[in-house]
Every structure is written in C-alpha cells, then in structure tokens.
SERO-707064 format. One record per residue (C-alpha): y, x, z. Coordinates in pm, whole numbers, plus 32768, in hexadecimal, padded with zeros to 4 digits. Layout:
% SERO-707064
YXZ/...
END
This chain:
% SERO-707064
144DA6B6D9E7/1572A7A7D9E2/1653A7C1D8B3/15C3A914D851/171BA980D7D6/1762AA8DD8D8/1785ABE2D836/1787AB5DD6D2/188DABB8D5D0/1950AA96D53C/1A43AA96D417/1B38A972D412/1C22A93AD2EC/1D6AA880D316/1D73A8F8D47E/1EEAA91BD4AE/1F2BA7B7D522/1EA6A656D547/1D31A61BD529/1CEBA784D4C8/1D91A80CD602/1CD4A70FD6D7/1B89A771D636/1BCDA8E2D675/1C1FA89CD7E2/1AEEA7BED813/1A00A8BDD77F/1A9BA9D0D852/1A66A8FCD989/18F4A8F2D930/18EBAA6ED92D/1912AAACD7B9/19CCABD6D734/1ABBAB1AD652/1B75ABA9D528/1C85AABDD4B5/1CFBAAC9D34C/1E34AA2DD2BE/1F39AA6AD1B1/2022AAD2D2C8/1FC8ABC8D3D7/1EEAAB18D4D3/1F23AB79D642/1DB2AB96D688/1DA1ACB8D77B/1D54ABCDD89B/1C25AB4BD7DE/1B72AC98D7F3/1B5CACE2D680/1CC4ACF2D60C/1D68AC54D4E0/1D7DAC9BD36E/1E60AC2CD254/1D9EAB7AD143/1DF8AAA6D016/1CB7A9E5CFD3/1D1EA9C0CE64/1CE5AB34CE2B/1B74AB8CCDF4/1BB1AD03CE10/1C6CACD8CF59/1B59ABF5CFE0/1A4AACF7CF9C/1B21AE0BD030/1B6CAD48D16D/1A02ACDED1A2/1993AE4AD179/1A9FAEB8D270/1A3FADB1D372/18D1AE12D360/1927AF83D37E/1A0CAF5AD4AA/199AAE23D567/182FAE14D4FA/1757AD37D41A/17EEABDFD3F3/1716AAD9D49E/1803A9B0D47E/18F6A957D368/19E7A835D391/1AB2A7D2D25F/1BF4A72ED2D5/1D00A7B7D1EA/1D9BA69ED123/1ED5A60ED089/1F52A4ABD05F/1FFAA422CF2A/2061A2B5CF2A/20EEA1C9CE28/2083A0CECD1F/1F9BA158CC15/2094A105CB01/2190A1EBCBA9/20A8A30FCBFA/20E9A450CB3F/1FD1A529CAB5/201DA63ACBB0/200DA53FCCD2/1EABA4EACC6D/1E45A650CC1F/1ECEA6E5CD60/1E34A5D7CE3A/1CDDA60FCDA1/1D03A789CD9F/1D37A78FCF18/1C73A665CF9A/1B40A680CEBB/1B5DA7D7CE1A/1BA5A87FCF66/1A71A7E4D005/19A3A85BCEDC/1A26A9C0CEDF/1A0EA9FFD054/18BFA94DD07A/182EAA0CCF54/189DAB5BCFE1/1816AB12D13C/16D3AA70D0C0/1684ABA3CFED/167AAC6BD12F/15CCAB64D202/14A6AB36D113/1406AC8FD14A/142AAC5DD2C2/1392AB00D2AA/147DAA6BD3AA/15D4A9D3D3C9/1694A88DD3BB/17B4A812D2E6/1895A6EDD33E/199BA661D251/1AB7A58BD2D7/1AF1A484D1CB/1B8EA32CD206/1B31A1C0D223/1C0BA199D0EB/1AE8A23CD031/1A23A0FBD05E/1B349FF2D06C/1C379FC0CF56/1D9BA003CFCB/1ED09F97CF0E/1FB3A0BFCEC4/1EAAA1BECF27/1DD2A1DBCDEF/1DE7A356CDCC/1DA3A395CF3C/1C8AA297CF53/1BDFA311CE17/1BF5A47DCE81/1B63A430CFD7/1A4BA367CF37/19FEA494CE5D/19FBA57BCF8B/1914A493D04D/181CA46BCF31/1822A5E1CEEB/17CEA625D057/16A8A534D052/1624A5D1CF10/1649A728CFAC/1587A6AED0DA/146AA643CFF9/145FA797CF50/146FA85AD097/1380A788D168/1257A862D10C/130CA989D1AB/1348A8D1D2F1/14BDA8ADD2AC/155BA75ED300/168BA6CED24C/1742A59BD2CC/1888A4DED2A4/197DA451D3A1/1A5DA340D316/1B8EA2FFD3F0/1C6CA1D3D3D4/1DDAA1D3D439/1E07A2F7D526/1F42A35CD5E2/1F98A495D51D/20CDA519D468/202CA4A9D321/2017A340D392/2170A33DD430/21FCA3C6D2EB/2196A27ED246/225FA1A9D338/23CAA14FD2FF/2400A042D408/23569FB8D53D/22CD9EA5D45D/21F69FA9D3AB/215BA00DD4F8/21179EA2D54C/207F9E61D3F4/1F919F83D429/1F0C9EDDD563/1F189D73D4F6/1EDA9D95D381/1FA39D3ED24D/1F1D9C04D1A2/1FFC9C2FD071/1F4B9D7BD034/1DF59CEBD08B/1DE29DE0D1A9/1D289D8DD2E9/1DBB9E08D431/1D039EC8D53F/1C219DE2D60B/1C2C9EC9D73B/1DA89EAAD736/1DFCA01BD74F/1E31A149D675/1D2EA258D68B/1D9BA397D735/1D39A4DED68A/1C46A527D7A5/1B86A3E5D754/1B3CA472D5FC/1AF8A5CCD68B/19F3A541D779/1938A4ABD652/1945A5F7D59B/18C1A6B1D6CA/17A2A5BBD6ED/1736A5E3D582/1753A75ED59A/1687A76BD6D9/1515A772D725/1535A60BD79B/1549A5AED62B/1431A697D5BF/137FA584D4FC/14B6A4FBD453/1520A56DD2FA/15D1A4CCD1CE/166BA3D3D2C0/17CAA340D2A7/184FA2ECD402/197CA202D401/1A70A235D521/1B6EA126D4DB/1B6AA028D5F5/1AB49F32D514/1BC59F2BD409/1AD69F45D2E5/19F39E2FD36A/18C79F09D316/17799E54D30E/
END
C-alpha cells in the first residue's frame, strides 16, 4: 500500500526548526503540499505550500491562517501539531505565568488549531490530525511538571477529538517522542554530563536512560508522524505512539 499522501495539503505548526522542520520535510518528500506555520517566518517555499507566521495562542489568528491556507493551498488534509515550549524547574519555584504560558501553547495551541481544522474537515468527511506530545506525558519527570502536564493534556485532548471525529472518517493520533536531538533538548544541557545522563539515566531523579543507547533524531519522530498520517495507518485512531528508544519502558 502506498502512503496516499501525494497531492494532499498538510499544515504543520512549529515548523521552523527541530521536529517540526523534519515533519514538514518528510511530508513534502511523500508528495504533500506543506504549509509550515511558526511564530517566526518559516522558510517553507521548498515544501510547495509556503510558510505562515502564526501564534497558536491567538484564536483569531488561527482561524484567519486556516482560512488563508485553505484558500491558497487547498483544503487541509493533514494537520500536525508540533508547536511547543519547554519550561523547567521545581514546582515550588514555578511562576503563574510559566504554567499559564506552557499550557497556552502546548495544550491550548493544539486545541485551537485542531478545532479550526476539524471544523473544516467534518463536512468533507476526511482528514487526519497528528499531535506531537512527549513521553513525559506518561512518565513523571522531576523539574518538568508544567511541560509534562501540558503534553498529557494535549495527548488526551487529541484522543477525545479522535473519538468525536471517528464517525466522519477523520483519524486523530499522538506521537510521543523521548529525548530528541533538537535545540530544545540541547538548551537543557549545561555540561557533557547532562548529555551522558540523558543516555544513561539519572537515578537520583528516578529517570531511566534510553535502552537503545542513542538520542532520537528529528527524522525518527517525523517518520512516525508520516506513518500515522498515511493510508498505511488507515485503521488506527486515538493511538499514542511512543518514539523514545524504550526510555519509558512502556508495556
């Protein structure tokens, strides 16, 4: 079976770098017309659909951008929610705005963009939505409470959305990466010991290492997204696919 993605229009949020950029490139390689969205101008001309500036916290902007994409590129067949922020630190030191901003982007952004796109997919009775969450959504992480909770909210929202949209033939799934070699991850490291702890684990934080012994590359996550968006996954919905080298020890 082919992927069935050739000629389809895909909207990817958080497409300027890291996993989002890899997802945009992977979908384009499958023949999608990809529109990349990010808070900064996304250089998406090579993806066939261009790029747009979008702050996923702004409901009005989300509706405007989705309308614009559908008017210029065509009806959106694939939505991939990648846009996200990371706030770290002990709960007792988190500020209200740390918590609010993290949720507003990581969970609220998924809600706003998915809602806007789903409203247009339902009458067409087709489409697929993939949310990039995190394995931290299912495994407690010290110093990452806001991030982990927001990603858990985004994942559960996406599964609930999948249940509501199943009758219209629209599939909604989640990809949960573990530690991935991106600017976000590298921004958490201060010494080589932090890199080593990511691979081997940190017992004092009750954190397991990565059994496969390597960091994920963004393309590893992108390949999982492409699979779930493709016809090869046509009977999969409300699924949460962990791409973490075994770090979460999922049963």
